[in-house]
N, C-alpha and C positions, 0 to 999 in steps of 0.2 A: 693448316693449309686454308687459304683464301677461298670462300666459296664464289663461283661464277654469278655474276649479277642476274643471269637468267635463270638461274636455278630458283625454284620457289621451296622454302621451308614450311614444313607442315605446322599449322596453327591449331591450337587446341580448342578455339571458340570460347575460352575463358578470358575475360578482361576485368582485372580488379578496379574498381571505380570508386573514387571517394567524391561525394557530394554533400551539400549541407543538407540538415534534416528538412529544412523547409523546401527545398527543391524535391527531395526525396517525397514528402508529402503531396506536393502538387502533381507530380508525375503519377504517384500511385491513385489519386483521385481521377486524373484523367484517363488512366489505364482502366479503372472501374468503370467509368462513364461510356467507355468504347466497348465494354464487354470482354476485355483482354486482361491476360495476366501482365504484371509488371514488366517481366523479361520479353515477353512477345511485344508489348507497346514499345518498349525501347529499341528493340530490334527493328521494329517497323519505322520508328523515328530515324534511327542510323541509316537503314536503307534507303528511305525517302530522300535522303542527303546526298546519295550517290547515283540513285537510278533514275533513269528517265522518267518523267511524270508526264502521264497522260491527261487529257481532259477529264475523263472519269474519275482518275485517281485524285485530281486535285479538287475536284467538286464533290465527290460522293463518299469516299473511304472516311469512315468514322461517323456517317450520317445514320441516324436511326429511321427505321421504316416500320409503319404500323401495319398489322396483318391485313386490314382492310384495303391496302393498296396491291395486294396480290390478285392478279386473275389466275385462278387456281386451274380452269379448264384448259387454257393455253400456256400455263407455266411461266408467266411473264409477271413482272412487278413494274410498276409505275413509280418512277422517280424524277420529280420534278417535271412532269408531263412527258417524258420519254419512256417506253416500253423496254425492259432489259430481260433477257433469259437470266436465271439464277441458279446457284447451287447452294444448298444450306449445309453447314458442317454438322454431321452427324444426324442427319434428319433426311427424308426423301420427299416430305411435302411440307408446305408453309401452313400455320394454323393462323386463322384470322383473328383470334382472341390474343395474340401474342404480338411482341415488338422484336425487331431485328435490328442488327447494326451491319453495315457493309465493311468487310475486312478487306476486300480487293476488288479491283475492276480489271478486266482483261478483254479489252474490245467491247462487245456487247453482252458479255457475261459478267454477272457480280457474283461473288462469293459472300455469302450472309452467314451469321451466327445468330440463333435465338438467344434474346436476352431472358434471363430467368426473371419470373414476377417477383416483385418486391413485396414483402409481407408487412 
């Protein structure tokens, strides 16, 4: 029996992918620099190819932020001279002695992840 074109089939979310070892190395390094897992980084790259891109996403996602750029009293962060509200993954407050990476931008709210200090 033929499926109706309007019916959607359930997708597992798993896609086997073969790439060159060189490309794998480059992507793994870029993911590490962005403070993301390779899987998460690849998902972001694929989503960015199909999602509408805002000014903030184009300009800021993947950018590093120094802890001193935070206004802890007002819960704002200065990015390129513009103050944004922010959310931090797995944390409630920013630390001025740490670095952060911008994971997402939604209007005037940035989602950040604290980068682990290098030893």
